C-alpha angles and dihedrals in degrees: 000000000000129000138172142191107062090168120354111244096006117056126002134165117234106214093197098058096023095231140119116247122199111212125192122241113252109299094000103101096084094048100041100037091223117193141185117281113201125201145091139250093030097311090132094060097080089052090050090051092053091049090051089050091055092044095052093039091053091051090051091048093050093048093046094048092049094049094042094054091044094050092045092053090046093053090045090057092047091049091047091053090050092049092048090055089056095047118129137181091281096038110056138169095282092051092049093051091046090053091050090050092052092051095047095093090056093048092047090050094049097049098043096093091055090042089053091053094048092042093055092047090052101035100041090030089064088060089052091051090055090049090242092127088054089055091050091049091049090053090059103265109139124229090242091054091051090048091052090049090055090045091052091056092050093048090056087063092040094063096069090039091057090048090050091051091052102041111017110030099053094051094045089048091054091052094043095054093045091048093050094049092046092053098042096045100032091232125122109248128168124192125198147123090300094061125251128339122193141160119242109184105296092345130091112212125200117189099193099184115030103178133195118214135182114251121180094323093319135080130249130190121234125189119218130180100017117187120193120193110199119206132187125233087268090056093253118147107245105164145010119205125189122189127185090220143352124219134185117212094194094272111037140018122246127196118211128208093008128194118186132184113198109202120208135164100316093332138092125197120200122216130183127192134170089228142343139182118265110215102206140137093219110124120220093232089057092057092042090056092048094057114098110227118242093246088064097050126096123255089250093054092045091052090052090050092049091051091051093046092047094050091051098041094242130151109275103170095113093049093044090055093047092046095053092042089059093044092052094043092108090050089054089056091048093049095049094047093049091045091055096051097075088059089052092055091046094052124101138192090278093061105086131189093276092058092049091049090051092049091048094049092047092049093046092047093050091049092052091049091049092047093049091047093052091047092052091046091050092048092050095048100036098252110162114262090234091062095042092052096041099046102069096048094041093050093046093048093046092049092049092050092050091052093046092051090062112109095219 
C-alpha cells in the first residue's frame, strides 16, 4: 500500500521511487539549502530534523547579527553626541570620535545579550509570520527543539563576542579612558593592566592597584601600591618612593607605609616612614576618572584583583560581583534567547517587527531590573555574589524551558 503527504511542504513519501523527499516551505529553499533525504521506514526524519535545525539557527543568526550591528551603531552615535557636547579647546571632534571608536568593543559586548533576544524575536519571528514554524511543529519537531536550534545559531555568534569581551574590550577601554583624560586635562596619562601612569611635574607616578570598594550603598576609589619616580630638571632619576596606599583628606594627599630610596652620585640612601605628605597637584577626581570600573575588566584581571584583596583582607564585594557577572555572561545570553522563544510561537501574522521589538525591549528591561534588584538584595544581606549573579539567569532559563516543553 502506498501513501504520500506526511507533511505538506516538508516531508513526503514518493511511492514511485520509495524514498522520502524533504521539500522546503514556500520561499525557504534558498535560505535553508534543503536537500533530498533518501531512506525508508522513517530514516529520512533525522536528516529532516537537522535541516530544520540549520534553517532556524540561520534565521536566528541573521536576525541577531542585524540587530547587534544596528544597536551598536545607534549607541555609537549617542555616545558621539554626548562626547561632542563635552568637547573643549583641547578635545575636539576628531578626539571625541576617536574615543567613541576605542570604546566600541565594550559597547558591542554589553549590548549583545539584548541584541540576541531581539534578533531571535525578529529572525525566527519572521518564520512564524510565514507559518513555517507551524509546519515544523506539524511535522513533529518540538518547540523546545526549535528553541535550541535558534539558541545554537546565536551561540555561534556569542563565541567571538565573549573572546572580544575578554581580550579586546578591556584593553581598548583602558586606552580610551587614558586618552580622553590626557586630551581634556592636558596631562599625560596612560592606562593599562599595571594600573594608571601619569606625569606630575618632574615625577612619574604609577598607581598599580586602583581599587573600587562599596561604601554605604555607593562606591569609593582607593589607591594601593603607589610608586613615584622622582626626576631632576635634567631628567635624572633622583628618588624612588613606594607607598602601600594613598589617601586624600579633602585638602592634601597622604602616603602610608612609605619606603623611599634617595639616589645620589653612586649612592642610594633608604628611608622608611609610617606616613608622609605627598605634595602634588593631582586632583582626586582626576584619578577617580582614570580608574577602569570592575565591570569593564577582563576575567583574568578581576581574578588578580580578587587574589590581592583576599590576601590583604580587603573588601572585595564589587569585584566578586563583576567577576561572576562576566563568568555567567554566556548563561545570560542563553536565558534571554530561551525566554524570547515562547513569544515567537505565540506570534501571528498581525504581529509585525515593531511589536516584536517592543516585546523584546520590555522583556530585556524587566530582566535587567530583576537582576539589579537581586544583586542589591544580595549585597545588603550578605548573599554570595555567585548566587546573586546566577539566580536571575537560571530562573529565567528554567521558566522558559518549562513553558517550551508544554505540548500546546
